[in-house]
N, C-alpha and C positions, 0 to 999 in steps of 0.2 A: 451398456451404457453405466448403470445404475452401481451392477460390481464394482466397473472402474472406479466409478467416483466412490464407493466406501472404501475401495483399496487406498485412492491417491487420500482421500482425506484422513486418515489414518496417519500417514505418512507425509502432508504438508507442510510440517514446519519443516524436515532437513530438506522439502522439495526448494524452500526458499533459499536456502543456503547454495546449493546447487546452484541455483540461477543465479544467485549472486556472482559465486566464482566463474558461470559462464561469461560474466561482461568482461572478465581480462582473457578470454579467448581469443588468439589473431584473428582479424577478418578483413577482407576490404571494407574500407570506409564508404559510409551514404555519403560523406561530404570530401570531396579530396581537394588538396591546394592546387591541382591541374586546373581542375574545373573551377573553383572560386577565388582563386589568389592567393595573397600572405593571410589576408584575414577570415581563410574558410573555417578557422576552430570555432569562430562566433557562431556560426550555425547550429553546430552542436549543442554548443554548451546554454546560447540563449533557449532554443527550441526545447531542447532536453531537459533544463532546468523549469521552463513554464509547464510543461506536460506533467514531470515527475511531484512538483510541489501543489499542481490541481491535485493531484491523485491524494496527498496526504490532507489535503483542504478539505476534500469530500469525504476522507475518514475520520478526520476529526471533527467534523461537524457532525456526524450521524453518531459518533459515539459520544460525544457531549450531548446531545439533543436526547436521543434515547439507545440504552446499550443492549445489545443482542450477544447472548451467550456463544463465542465464536470457537470456544474450543470442543464441542461438543463435551461427551461424559464417557469415560476409559476409550478414548481417541474414535469414539462412535458418534453419528449425527445423534444431538440430542437436543431437544429444547420444552421447556416448561410450557412458554405462556408464546402463543403466535403475537411478535411486535409487528404492531403497523401502525407506528406514530414515529413523527421525528422525520428524517428523511425517507424510512422504510413509508412512508405515503404516497413517495413520490419515484420509489424504486426498488424492487425488490430483494437488489442484491447491491447495496450502494457500497460497501463495503470491499467487497470483492470486485467492482468500479473504479475504487480508489487503489486498490493493489494492481490492477490491471494498468492505469495510466504511471503507477508511481514505476514500476519494473518497464513500460515502455518506454518512459522518460529517462531512467538511467540508461537504457539502452542508446538509445538516441546520442546521451550525452557521452556515451563509450566510442561514438560512432562507428558501430560495427553493423555493419549489412547482416552479417550471419544473426544476431542476437535478436535482429528486429524483423529479418526477413524468416527465419527458421524458428530460433527459441520460443518468441513471441505465439506463431500461431500454434506452436506446440504445447505451452501453457494456457491457451486460449481453449482448447479441446478437454485440456485438462479439467478447468473449472468448469466447462459446460456440465461434463462429468460429475463433479461434485458437485454442482448445483442441482443436477436432476435428481442425485441420491438423497440431497436434504430434501427436495420438495416432494421425492417420494414418501420421505418421515412424514412431514409434515401434515400430505396430503391426507395418509394413514391415520395419522392421530387427531387433526384437526377436521376435517373430512370437507362438510360444504363450505364452514367458515374458510377456510384457504383456499377454495375452490373459487369464493367470491372476492378473496381478496387479491385472488389471480387477476378475475376478469378487472378490476381496476387496476389495476399495477403493474407496468412492464416488468420484465425480467431484467434486463440489463438500460435499458435507456431511463434518465432520470425528466421524469416530465416539470419541468419547470413552474406549471401552472399551479398557483395557491401557495408555493414556497413562501412567500414573505408573511403570510398567515400563519406558516409551520414554525416561523422565527419568532414572532409577534407572540404566539400562543403558549412558547415554551422557554424554559432558560437554557441557557449553554452552559453548562457545570465542566470548567476549564478543569477541576480537580480529578474528574471521571476519565477526562482526556488524557491529563498527564499521566495519570496510573498506570492506565490501561495501555499504553504508548511507548510505553517512554524505553522500552527495549526496542522495539520497531525503529523506534527514531534514532536510536544510537546507531543502532547498524545502520539505517541508513545514509545517515548523514556521514558516518565514516565513508562510507562508500562513494557518497557525491564527492568528498572532499579530496579522496587518494584517486580518481578520476581526474578532477579537475587539475591537482598539481601534478602527478606523472603522466599524465594522457597527452599534456598539452604543455609542451618545453616553452610556449612563446607566455604564458601565462606567469611562468615563474621561471626562467632562464637559466639561473646558476643552481647545479645539481643538489650541491650542499645546501644551499639556501632550500630548495624542495624538502630533504629530510628534513630539518630543523622546523619549517613551517608545518609539516605533516606530523610531526611528533608534539609539538606544542598545541594543535589545535586536538588530536587527540586525547591528551592531556585534557585540557580545557572540557571536552565534553563526554570522558570518564568520570570528570571530579562531579561534572552537573548528574551525571547517570547515578553516581555513588550516592548524590545528596538526593534527588528523587527517592531513591531504592531505601536509604536510611527513614528520610520520611514515611515510606509507607510499611517497612517492617516495624516502625516503632508507634506507629498508630498516631501520630502528628498529624498525618495528611491523611483524610478520609475521602470518598466520592459521594459523601450524604451532603445533600443543597441542605444549607442552613433556612 
């Protein structure tokens, strides 16, 4: 499993592109008009948005409180320090939990039985392998310190006990969240908009209006993305706390 995890860690950015494309694979629905009536689409839309936004909320809070190097070094697992503060006090892999919820949510939003029933379990297997590879690296580097951390903190479940104390003891760095997350936010939001507009004609009945609305929203998101990227590259926004 560790060898599998190291392989997928190396190519995990490409993995997310594939996972997003699979959202548009033809599939039997989770919620159908025959079962739930004319308003069937409200079930996947409302439930999907709640789940996927909860995932980004977890990611955002995690990054804003205590950032951890997520990309490794030379496409290999790497860590300079063992981060145990912020949301990492309550879960060993909160960023991955956020990713899982984000993808599960868009899978529900796509109303795709294949995505939720087949793609997501495969994704969970891959993530488990990646986490085992990361833990192997951390255990070899930090030894007893990491073992003690594993005893205190669950691998996947977020323990809410004491979480308000965590929020009170730390400041949320919104600039860091924005600068580290703007690429993810762009792809994620465009995917959500595409699903809402083109998957559910009930939301925007006229085909021409769908294309116009989608193009307008993509332009707005692209402009915001470009502005944040400019602030980052120009040094006018940094993630340092005043």
